[in-house]
C-alpha positions as semicolon CSV with decimal commas, in nm:
position;residue;x (nm);y (nm);z (nm)
1;M;3,118;-6,984;0,738
2;T;3,185;-6,745;0,451
3;L;3,007;-6,411;0,443
4;R;2,949;-6,254;0,102
5;L;2,880;-5,887;0,041
6;Q;2,696;-5,838;-0,286
7;V;2,693;-5,488;-0,434
8;D;2,468;-5,356;-0,708
9;R;2,757;-5,186;-0,886
10;A;2,548;-4,966;-1,116
11;A;2,334;-4,835;-0,828
12;W;2,641;-4,782;-0,609
13;L;2,821;-4,581;-0,876
14;A;2,508;-4,377;-0,943
15;H;2,483;-4,290;-0,574
16;I;2,848;-4,180;-0,569
17;E;2,797;-3,957;-0,872
18;R;2,482;-3,799;-0,726
19;T;2,649;-3,734;-0,393
20;A;2,955;-3,578;-0,555
21;A;2,735;-3,354;-0,769
22;D;2,553;-3,235;-0,456
23;H;2,881;-3,134;-0,289
24;P;3,081;-2,885;-0,498
25;G;3,447;-2,902;-0,401
26;L;3,402;-3,249;-0,250
27;V;3,700;-3,410;-0,078
28;P;3,650;-3,791;-0,076
29;V;3,777;-3,972;0,233
30;V;3,951;-4,308;0,182
31;K;4,086;-4,461;0,503
32;G;4,107;-4,767;0,724
33;N;3,976;-5,073;0,543
34;G;3,825;-4,855;0,273
35;Y;3,480;-4,866;0,432
36;G;3,473;-5,238;0,364
37;F;3,557;-5,204;-0,006
38;G;3,935;-5,166;0,031
39;I;4,143;-4,852;-0,014
40;P;4,273;-4,930;-0,367
41;L;3,922;-4,972;-0,508
42;L;3,783;-4,657;-0,346
43;C;4,091;-4,455;-0,431
44;A;4,044;-4,535;-0,799
45;H;3,696;-4,380;-0,781
46;A;3,801;-4,090;-0,557
47;L;4,067;-3,972;-0,801
48;G;3,798;-3,910;-1,059
49;L;3,585;-3,706;-0,820
50;S;3,832;-3,449;-0,690
51;G;4,186;-3,318;-0,711
52;T;4,215;-3,374;-0,336
53;V;4,171;-3,699;-0,144
54;A;4,175;-3,737;0,236
55;V;4,325;-4,039;0,411
56;G;4,346;-4,141;0,775
57;S;4,720;-4,187;0,825
58;V;5,044;-4,101;0,650
59;F;5,088;-4,469;0,563
60;E;4,768;-4,459;0,357
61;A;4,890;-4,157;0,160
62;R;5,094;-4,382;-0,071
63;H;4,770;-4,492;-0,238
64;V;4,715;-4,138;-0,373
65;P;4,938;-4,050;-0,673
66;P;5,128;-3,719;-0,688
67;T;4,876;-3,593;-0,946
68;H;4,644;-3,525;-0,651
69;D;4,679;-3,358;-0,313
70;V;4,639;-3,597;-0,022
71;H;4,518;-3,463;0,314
72;V;4,636;-3,677;0,606
73;L;4,374;-3,641;0,880
74;T;4,574;-3,791;1,170
75;P;4,874;-3,588;1,293
76;L;5,215;-3,742;1,236
77;G;5,337;-3,944;1,532
78;P;5,684;-3,907;1,685
79;G;5,953;-4,130;1,540
80;I;5,804;-4,144;1,190
81;P;6,076;-4,033;0,945
82;A;6,009;-3,747;0,709
83;S;6,087;-3,983;0,421
84;D;5,754;-4,156;0,488
85;V;5,566;-3,836;0,400
86;P;5,507;-3,784;0,026
87;D;5,572;-3,440;-0,120
88;H;5,206;-3,397;-0,224
89;A;5,078;-3,451;0,131
90;V;4,903;-3,193;0,347
91;L;4,957;-3,294;0,709
92;T;4,738;-3,200;1,007
93;V;4,846;-3,001;1,314
94;G;4,617;-2,933;1,607
95;S;4,866;-2,817;1,870
96;A;5,216;-2,676;1,916
97;W;5,329;-3,030;2,000
98;H;5,217;-3,154;1,658
99;V;5,427;-2,878;1,503
100;Q;5,722;-2,980;1,719
101;V;5,694;-3,342;1,602
102;L;5,715;-3,229;1,239
103;A;6,011;-3,002;1,316
104;E;6,197;-3,286;1,489
105;A;6,127;-3,512;1,194
106;G;6,286;-3,252;0,969
107;W;5,971;-3,213;0,760
108;R;5,872;-2,889;0,592
109;G;5,557;-2,864;0,386
110;R;5,187;-2,785;0,379
111;V;4,961;-2,831;0,679
112;A;4,594;-2,801;0,770
113;V;4,525;-2,642;1,108
114;K;4,281;-2,863;1,300
115;L;4,004;-2,678;1,486
116;R;3,857;-2,844;1,793
117;S;3,491;-2,928;1,748
118;S;3,232;-3,025;2,009
119;M;3,363;-3,382;1,979
120;Q;3,655;-3,260;2,196
121;R;3,903;-3,492;2,024
122;Y;4,197;-3,265;1,950
123;G;4,261;-2,937;1,775
124;A;4,305;-2,571;1,856
125;V;4,047;-2,391;2,069
126;P;3,936;-2,045;1,954
127;G;4,181;-1,856;2,171
128;D;4,479;-2,055;2,040
129;V;4,408;-2,060;1,666
130;D;4,616;-1,757;1,568
131;D;4,909;-1,864;1,785
132;L;4,906;-2,215;1,639
133;R;4,906;-2,080;1,285
134;S;5,197;-1,851;1,370
135;T;5,386;-2,136;1,537
136;A;5,343;-2,351;1,227
137;T;5,463;-2,074;1,000
138;G;5,759;-2,005;1,226
139;A;5,860;-2,372;1,204
140;G;5,880;-2,351;0,826
141;L;5,539;-2,506;0,759
142;E;5,282;-2,365;0,520
143;P;4,925;-2,352;0,659
144;V;4,689;-2,401;0,364
145;A;4,356;-2,489;0,528
146;W;4,142;-2,500;0,838
147;S;4,006;-2,844;0,925
148;L;3,693;-2,912;1,131
149;H;3,566;-3,262;1,214
150;L;3,205;-3,231;1,325
151;P;3,028;-3,492;1,541
152;L;2,785;-3,744;1,397
153;D;2,576;-3,701;1,711
154;G;2,315;-3,427;1,711
155;D;2,140;-3,267;1,414
156;D;2,258;-3,074;1,111
157;A;2,137;-2,745;1,258
158;S;2,374;-2,773;1,555
159;R;2,661;-2,872;1,327
160;T;2,590;-2,575;1,102
161;D;2,588;-2,341;1,403
162;E;2,927;-2,479;1,501
163;V;3,068;-2,408;1,157
164;R;2,928;-2,054;1,163
165;A;3,095;-1,992;1,497
166;W;3,432;-2,104;1,360
167;I;3,388;-1,893;1,047
168;G;3,371;-1,591;1,275
169;R;3,689;-1,697;1,456
170;T;3,918;-1,784;1,165
171;D;4,074;-1,584;0,884
172;G;3,904;-1,619;0,549
173;D;4,224;-1,644;0,347
174;L;4,234;-2,022;0,404
175;P;3,965;-2,267;0,291
176;L;3,762;-2,443;0,559
177;Y;3,726;-2,821;0,531
178;V;3,431;-2,967;0,722
179;S;3,295;-3,318;0,769
180;H;2,951;-3,470;0,840
181;L;2,756;-3,182;0,692
182;S;2,465;-3,230;0,453
183;A;2,469;-3,086;0,104
184;V;2,181;-2,850;0,191
185;S;2,358;-2,711;0,498
186;A;2,690;-2,675;0,317
187;A;2,516;-2,487;0,034
188;A;2,350;-2,254;0,287
189;L;2,686;-2,178;0,446
190;R;2,840;-2,096;0,109
191;R;2,546;-1,873;0,024
192;D;2,567;-1,684;0,353
193;H;2,948;-1,658;0,340
194;P;3,030;-1,607;-0,029
195;R;3,385;-1,493;0,046
196;R;3,471;-1,813;0,230
197;E;3,578;-2,132;0,055
198;I;3,400;-2,418;0,233
199;R;3,469;-2,775;0,123
200;T;3,304;-3,088;0,256
201;R;3,490;-3,410;0,333
202;L;3,280;-3,720;0,283
203;G;3,354;-4,083;0,362
204;T;3,062;-4,277;0,507
205;G;2,799;-4,067;0,329
206;L;2,978;-4,104;-0,003
207;W;3,058;-4,475;-0,001
208;L;2,789;-4,613;0,233
209;G;2,520;-4,346;0,233
210;D;2,266;-4,567;0,056
211;K;2,274;-4,927;0,175
212;S;1,985;-5,041;-0,042
213;M;2,228;-5,171;-0,304
214;L;2,423;-5,380;-0,050
215;H;2,324;-5,736;0,044
216;L;2,502;-5,960;0,296
217;A;2,461;-6,334;0,249
218;A;2,597;-6,660;0,392
219;D;2,545;-7,034;0,351
220;V;2,357;-7,212;0,631
221;L;2,551;-7,530;0,710
222;D;2,319;-7,682;0,967
223;V;2,009;-7,609;1,175
224;H;1,968;-7,782;1,511
225;R;1,854;-7,723;1,870
């Protein structure tokens, strides 16, 4: 049977505007299936919210025009030609191997240095951060940001503590991009660290943070034992 997702468009747009206003320097995330709405539709809204949009893979970067920076959150895989990477992309590196992949692809450009969070996915640990940044620079790349993907599990206090720990372990000349942090906690971090540029990436909270305007419906074809 057909499932229909009905969206109260006015309420949905109002939620997006409120959320963006609560997060100065917001970086909208548009990836995968576009959180159920589709990447093209969300990208059209994201471009009006920020000069920077984050996507999941390099193949999704084509949806973001060169008028905006596009942060690619997943490191480039081996065998992907440099021609697939747009000039306005900021790629992610979390290890010396990620840097090597870019060097072998013949790509030179801007990168965000991924910091390993308590999720333990990938990224540099505190003792390797400076070496990774130097390795990237030595390979002809230009580090322009630190990137930290916080876990959804736990509370905002523990996530904030994790960000504070990384602030003490990274140079302040690069902005720090963080995910899954509330507007209140992000504001507190900016207040306590006025010399650091801290920007929040938002995907789920931006597009699906208030589900009251979403309604899923279907036609019942038959009822029987």
